[in-house]
N, C-alpha and C positions, 0 to 999 in steps of 0.2 A: 806353659803355653808354647805352641809350635807356630813358627812364622815361616812363610815361604817368601823369598825375595826374588822378584823377576827383574833383572837388570837389563835394560835395553840399550845401554851405552856400549859402543864398540871399543872403548878405551877406559883406562883407569884415570878418571878426572874428577870434576866437581861433584857429579852425581854420586860417585862411589864414596867421596868424602862425606857427603851429607848422610848417605845411608849408613856409613860407619858410625856417625854421631847418633843417628836414630837408634842403632842397635845398643849403644851404651845406655840408653834410657829405657830399654825393654828387658823384661825378665823372661827367659825361656830359651828354646832351641831354635836355631836358624838353619834353613835349607836354602842355599843360594843357587839360582839359575842364571847363569850368564849367557844370554841368548847368542852372543858372538861365538860361543864355544859349542853350540848345539847342532849346527849344520842341519837345520830344520828343512831347508829347501824352500823355494818360493811357492806361496799359495797359487794354484793354477786357476782359481775361479771356476772350478768344475761343478760346483753345487752339490757334489756327492754327499758332503756332511749334512747339508740341510735337507736334501730330498730323500736320502736313503739311510742316513745315520752316520755319526761321526767315525764309526769304524770303517767306513768306506772311503775315508780320506786317503789319497796316495801316500801321505806321510804319517799315517796313523801310528805306526810303530815308534816313530820318534816323538810325535806329539802327545800320545796318550800318557807316557810316564810323567810328562810335565803337568798335565791336567790332573793326574792322580795325586801329585804332590799338593796341588791346590785343594783338592778334596780332603786331604788328610791334615790340613793346617787349621789353626784358629784365626790367624791373621795374615792378610796378604799385603805385601809391600811391593809396589811397582815403581821403578825409577826410569827416567828418561831425560837426557838433555834435549834442548830445543834444536832441531835441525830444520832449517828452511821453514820456520814458523809451524812446525808440527813435531810429532814424535819421530824417533829414529826409524829408519827402514826396518831394522831388526824387530822393534816392538810392533810396528804396524803389521809386519808379516805374521807375527805371533797372533795378534788380534784377528787378522783375516782368517787364520786357521781355526779360530774359535767362534766363527760367525754363527754356527749352529746354536750357540748359547743364547743368542738373541731370541730365537724361536723356542728354545727349551731351557729356560733359566733354572738354576739349581742351587746357587750358593746363598740361600736366604739367611743362613745363620752366620755368615762370614762378615768380618769387618776388614776394611782395607785402608792403607795409607799410600797416597800418591806423592812421589818426590819428583819435582821437575826443576832443572837448573838451566840457566842460560847466561851467555856472556853479554847478551843484548836485551831482547824483548821476546814476548810471546809466551812466557811461562804460564800465565793464568789461562790463556786460551788452550794450551796443550793440556794443562791439568784438568780443565773442564771436559775435554774430549775423553781423557782416560776415565774420569769420574762417570761420565755418561755410559761408557762401555761397561764399566764394572756394575753399574746399576742395572743395565740390561742383562748382565749375567745373573742378576738376582741379589747381589751383595747388599747387605742390610744398611751399612753406614760407611761413607768414604770420608776420610780426613785428608787434608792436602797441605803439603809444604812446597812453596814456590820460591825460588831464589834467583835473583839477578846478580850474578857473581862479579861480572865485570873485570875478571882477571885478578881478583883479590887473592892473597895468599892464604888467608884463614876464613873459614866458614863457621867458626864456633860462635853461633848466635843463640840468644835466649829463645828466639822464636822456634828454632829447630827443637830445642829441649822441651818447650812448652807443648807443641803440637804432638811430638812423639810420645811424651808422657800421657797426654790426654788419650791418644790412640791406644796405648798400652793399658791404661785404666779401663777403657771401653771394652777391649777384648777380654780382659780378666773379669769384668763384671758379669758377662754372659747376658746382659740386658739386650733385648732386641728392640730397635726403634721403629716407630710407625713409619711406613713408606710415604714418599711424596705422592701427590696426586698424579703426577706424570708417570710414576712407576706403576701405580694402580691401573692407569689407562693402558699402558703397554702390556701389562699382564693380561688384561682382558682382550686386547687385540689378538695376541697369540693364542689365548684360550678359545676365542671365537673361531679363529682359523682352524684350530684342531677339531672342532665339532661341525665345521661347515659341510656342505653336501659333497664337496670334492677336496678333502683335506690332504695335506702332505702326509704321507703314511707314517714317516718317522715322528712327526709332530703329534699325530693322532695317538700313536702307541705310547709316546712319552707322557702326554697329559692324562691319559686314562690309567696307565700303569702306576703312575705316581699318585693318582687321586687328586691332582691339582685341579682338574676340570670340575670338581665338585665344590670348590672353595672360592671365596671372593678374593683371596690372596693366599700366599703360603700359610698353612694353618698354624705354624709355629709363631707367626708374626701377627699380633693382634691389631685389628682395625677398630677405630671408634665407630659409633653408629653412623655418623655422617659419611665417612669414607667407605663403610660397608654398603651403604645405600648408593653412593657414587659408583662403586664397583658393579653392583647389580645393574644399574642404569647403563653404564658403558657396555657391559656384556650384551644387554638387550639390544642396544643400538648397533653394536658391531655385528651381531648375528643378522640383523635386518639388512645392513649394508652389504655383507658378504653374500646374503641370499640373493 
């Protein structure tokens, strides 16, 4: 298995310690991206990636190699300490650069593990935000480790081992989980936008070229009859709303 680690911490602290313990519970190869070393540049909010394609991002030459590493992995690990009750600026900047993935999700066969540490509070809220972002990317299943460290010297806990082993087993199994209803809803919002009378050109091209526009959800992920019906209904409603 190949794992890519996206570390949003600007220093070597508790988040790195937890990720180190996670790695000891996984079998495979690891590619580590330390965002503090990437010099990605600040997202300008220019909308180029959404409106015209991700290759039109001013920082595409630096961003694309990072996204390609995600495409080539089996499991994604994203780590961040809590800064002012949110992710670090480094991680938020990276997520802002991938805003186009909200419109054009593609990681439907990926599993992810979120690692969030804090000296105080906010770890669950931050993990939830990263979870939601990954699901908008299309990620099939997100596991979470949240730690309130409080200045403790050791973070060797059974919970870290338990969750990381469960994540590793999930990745190795190759099993794809049924999406949540919210994921099906958003899938159909973006699909309906791609077939609207005035679509964003990059969205229209992506949804048609991948064939996703012809499915209730990513075809490799099976829906039960109820979720399939729900998907069709949401698509019908969203087309009416956008019209």
